[in-house]
N, C-alpha and C positions, 0 to 999 in steps of 0.2 A: 372290649372286655376291661374292668376294672384292675388297677394295679395299685400297690404301695409301695411308695418311694421313701427309702431311709436316706438320712443325710446326716452325719456325724460332723463333729467340730473341725476335723483336718481333711486335707487335701485327699482324696482318694476314698474317704470312709462313705461309701455311697453304694447302694443297689436299688432295684427296681424288680418288683416279683407280681406276677399276675394272680389275683387272688380267685380260689375256686368259689363256686357259687354253693351256698348253703354247707359248707364243711368248715369244721374247726381247725385252724392252723394256731400250733404253739409259737410264740414269740420269746426271745429270751438270747441271752448271751451266749448260751450253750445248750440248747434243748436237746433232750433224747430224739426227737423228731420234730423238725418245724423250720422254722426261719431263724438264722441266728444273727445277732448283734455283735461281733466278736470284739469290735474296738471299745465298747462302751462299759467300762467295770461297774456303773452305776445301775445298769441293767442287770436283775436277777438271771441266773443260769436259765431260769424257768419264768417268765414275769407276767406273761399276759395270754389269752386266748383272743383270736380274731374269728368273727363270723361274719362272711359278706352275704347279704340276701335283700332282695327286693331294692337294689341300688343303695342300699344304707350298710355301712359297716359297724358292727357293735365290736368295743375294746372292753375286756373284762379282764382287771387286776386279778393275779392268783393269791390265795391267802398267803402263800410262802414267800411273795415277793416283797422287798422290804421298799422300795421308793415308789411313792404315787405317779400316776398318769396325771399329766398336766394338760388340761384343756380349756379352751376360753381364758386362758391366765389363771385358772383355779386347779388345785391339786385334786383327784377324785380317784376311785377305785373303778369306775365304767364310764363309758361315752360312746355316744352314736355319732357317727360323721356322715355327712353327705360328701358328693365330690368337691374337691378343693380343700376342705377341711383338714386341718392338721392336729396332730396330739404330740406330745413330748415325753419321753421318759429319759432321766438322767440329761447328757447331754446331746441327745439324739431326736431329730425331729422327723415325723412320720406324716407323710400326705397322702391322701387318698384321690387317685386321678382317674380320668377314663381312659385316656391313651397314655402310654409311657412316654416319657421325655425321649427326645431325639439321641441325646447322649448314652441313654441305656438302651438303645436297640444296638445290633451288631451281632457279635459271637456270643449270645447269651446260652443259647442251647442248640449247638451246631450238631451234626449228624458225623461230619467227616472235619477233620484239621489236618492239612498236608497229608503225609502217609498214615494218619491214625483214624480209627473209627472210634467215636463216642461210646462207652458204654453206658455210664452215669456219672451225675453230677456228685462229687465226693465233699465239696465244701465251697464256700465264699468267704472272700477276706476284703479287706481295704483296698487291694491291689487287682483284684481280679478274681478269677475262679479255678477250681483245680478238678479235673475229671477223670474218671478211670477210662482208660483206652486200651486199644491193640494195635499193633502194626500191621497193616494190610497183607505184607507178604509173611512175614514171620510168626504172626499171631501172638508176639510178645506182648504182656500185659505192663501198662506203665501208668504213671500219673502225669497228666498233662496240665502244667500251671499255665494259663492263658491270661495275658493282661487285659483289664478292662477295656471296652472302647473309650471311655472317658480319660482313663490313665494313657491310653494310646496316643492320644491326642495332645498329650503334654510332653514336650520335646526332653525335659529333665526326667522325668520318670520313666520314658521310654528307654533313655540311654542308660539309666541305672539298672532297669531290667535286663537290658541286653548285656550290660556288664557283668550282673550277677551271674547270668548263664555261663558266660565266658569263664569267669573266675572258677565258678564250682565245676565246670567240667573236667577240670584238671586234677581235682582232688579225689583220692580214692582211700576210703577206711572204713572198716567194718561199722563202726558206729556214726557214720554220717551219712544221710540219704543221697545216693549216687545221683548225679546228673549225667545222664546219656547224651543229650544233644539239644540244641536249640534250634529255633527256626522262624520263618515268618511266610504267612501265604496271603497276599493281599494286605487288609488292614489288621490281619491278626497275627499277633507275636507270642510264642510259645516257649516253654522249655519242659522239656521231655525228663521226667525224673524216675528212678525206682520206684515200683508201687510196693509200699509196705501195708501187708495185710495185718492190720492189727488196730490199735487205738491210742490217741495221744494222751499224755498226762493229765491235761486239763480234763478230758473227759472222765478220766479214772478218777480223778478228784471228785468230781461232780457226782457220779454215781456213788463213790464210797466215803466221802466226806475228809478222809485221811488214808494215807497209806501206811501199812505194816514197817516198824522201823528198818528190819533186814531188807525188807523189798526197796525201800527207800535208797539204802545204802547201795545196793545193787545197781540200781539206775544211775545213781550220782556218779560212783566210779567209772561206769561206761561213758557217761557224758563227759567226765573229766579227760579220759583218754582222747576222745574226739577233739575237744578243746586243745589238747596238748599237741595233737597233729595240727591244728588249725594255726595254733601260737608259733610252732615251729615253721610254718610257711608263712611266718607275716602277717597273718589274717586274724582281725579281733572280729567276733561275730556281732556284738551290740545288741543282739535281741533274745536272749536266753529267756525262755517262760515256758510253762507247762504245755502250751497249745503247739509249741515247735519240738517238743519231745516225743518221739513217736516210738511205740513198744509194738514189736512184731509178735506172732502167734508163739514163736519160740523163746520169747524174752529178750532179745536182742533191743537193747535202748539206742534210738538213732537220732541225730540233732538234723533238723531241717531249716530251711529258708534262710539262705544268705542274703536276703533283699537289702539289709541295711548294714551289711558288713563292711567294715574298713580295711583296706588293703594296706600294708605297709611295704615300700620298696627302699632299699639302699641306694642314695645319691651319693655322689663324690663331694658335693659342697655342702650339703645340710643334712647328711646321716639317713632320715626318714621323712618320707611326706605322705601325705593323705591323698590317696587316687579315687576313692570312691566313697559316696556316702556323705550325706550331711544330716539325715534322719537320726534321732537319738534314741530310738529303741520303744520300749512299753513302760508306760510311768509307773507301775506297780513293781517293776523289779529293776528299776534303772540306778545307778550308781549316781552319787551325787555329783562327781565331777563331770560325768558323760552328760547329764541333764544340763550342767553349767556351759559345757563346750564340748559336742560331740567328738570335735576333732582330738580332744586329750584323751580319748578313751584308749586304754591298753589290756594287758592280760587281766590285770586286777580289777577292771570294770567288769569283764566278764566273770570273774569270781564272785563279784559282788551279786551280780544277776542270778547265778547259779546258787548262791546262799538264800536269796529271796525264794527262789523256786523251791529249794528243799525246804524251807520253812513252811511253804503252803502245801506240798506234798505231806508233811507230818501234823498239820494243824486243820488243813481244809481252807485256811485263809492266807492272803499275802500279808507281809508285816504290817502293813499301813492302808487298810482297806477303804477308810473314809474320807471322805472330803472330794472336792474337785481337785482338776489337774495340778493347781499351783499348791494347793494344800498338801497333796502327796507328794511333790517335789521338795517342798518345805521340808516335810517329815522326815524323808530319806536323808537330809541334810543336817538336821538339827536334832532329833528324837532318837532314843535308844528303843529299839524294837521291843515290844512284850515278850516276856519269857515264854516261849512256846510251850513249856509244861504246864503254863495256866490253862491253855487249850486242848494240851494232850498230856497228861500227867506221866503217860508211859516211855516219854522220851528220857533216854538215860542221860546223866549229866556231862560225861565226855562228848556226847554228839552235839548238845548243845553248845558247848565250848568251842567245837569246830565251826559251827553255823555261825556264831557270834563273832568269830574271828573274821569269817569270809564276809560279813556284812560290817565290819568297822567302817566308820565315817571317813577316815583318811586312808587313801590307798597303800600308805606305808605301813598301816598298822594289820593289813591284810597279809594273807599268803602272798608272797611276791611273785611266784609262779605257779602253774598248775600243778608241775611236779611235786612242789612242797605240800600241795594239798592232796596229791595222791599218796604222800608217805604218811600224812596224818590219818587216812581213810583206809589204809592198807591192811590193818590188822584187826581183830575182835575187839580190841579195847573200847571202840565206840558202843558197843552192845552191852557192855558189863553194867550191872545196876549201880555199882559202886566202884569208884577209882580214887586213887589217892589224889591228894591236893597236889603234889607235885607233877603228876600226870595231867591233871586238869590244867596246871598253869603251863606247861609245854604244849598243851593243845591249843590253847587261847593265847599265846604268845602275843603281846602288843595290842590286844584288844582291851585295852584298860578301861574304856568306859563302860562295860558290861561286868556285873557282879556275878561271879563265876559260880559260887556257891549260894543256893537259897538260905534263907534266914533259918538259924537253928531252931527247930520246933521246942516249945516247952516241955518239960517232962510228963505233963498231962496229955499235952498233944501227942508226943511220941509213943506213949502207950495205949492211947484212944483207938477203938476199933475203927476199921475203915468205915467210911460213909457211904450209903445207899442213895445215890441221886436218881432221878428221873425225869425224863424229856417230858414236859407238858404237850408238846407238838406231836409226836411219835409215840409215845409211851416207852420208848426205850428206858431200861435202867442199867445202871452202872456201878460198881465199886471203886472209890477213890481215896486216896489217902487222907486221913483226918486232917492234917494240917492246912487241907486246902478249903476248909471251911470258909464260906464268905466269898471264895474266889469265883470269878468269871469264868465258865468251861464251854465246850461246845459239843453238841451231839454228833457223835461219829455216824449216826444213822442218817440224819436228816440235816445237821450243820446247823440248826438253830441254837441260841446261846441257853446255857444252863448255869443257875445260880447254887453252888454247893452249899446246902444248909444244913447245920448239925441236928441230930435227931434228939 
């Protein structure tokens, strides 16, 4: 049977999937249904359609996808592959093969793992797969995180995976995905987690474009509580991002994935030391100091990543979405993020001030602890359409690189009627403030850019 192999630029960013004959498969970073390439931000959430028939694979770029398909060294919107041919999207190379590579075989779709019966595949990522499963005796439904075969053969990755389970199993908090157990059976290594019946924030953003202000504040408050608990236990998460934030059906937000966490322990001679982890996190949300040296990450690094995540929740886009890995790291270190109100004019000024303080370039300019952040977001000040300059200054204390107040509109602009803008892609119309004329906005329905034009 034919298989498609995906290989990203970093170790562990790899999967192999069997191609169904004559059926359409959606490929993207986070497709509603289909095959995900979660590690590559240059791949759109839904990027291409795959059809395998008569020993040939047809790849067709979707109209909504931004970056081209690269085939035979040229950008294209469609291509046809024979066995062993490759194509590239973003930084990920895909190859059509007749037999899966040996490293891709193993626990790909097991029926049983240890004492658990597999029900379905929940998702795949750079380190392996997550299955919905149930205990053979108790019937308890769990999420089973299974390390991939290729990663299991890497002693360092295996060590980190096992240490992740050991550390996380000791943590108990309402807003953390609970780790129930760890185990190995043969060459299969797994972590047993609480099953969260819900959706991750990345999927919510994919569906809605952006989240309502009050909903985003509720989620961030809950996640800040979970980070306060982790930091109290000397643990720095280091990978805060939308796909690691789960929302259960009752609205509870839970932080997941301790895979690159950094555990700090007291030592009599040196105060604190790094015990686990050298991976730096995810480039769209990474603090400048963490990108420079992951061992220096502290609570303020998690606050920065949480700020980037909040920014995307409200705008539908991370603060620096363009360019390759190096370009994004440079942007985090040197560029001020665009005012989120350019993408979503409904964000109150007080909320912008808090997010910009969270995303200050220098750690000393951010909230110094999660408790400071919780104090800032504890009241309804954030959702007030207008707040005093003194309140704004307090909310954005030390974030001097960002201009808190938007430029004052002219008298003509202040009295002008709101503009009506229409998305040419999906047809959705919006009313926006007159002073946003000429600004680049983002459609809340489909996520495409809109330029506000005066009528």
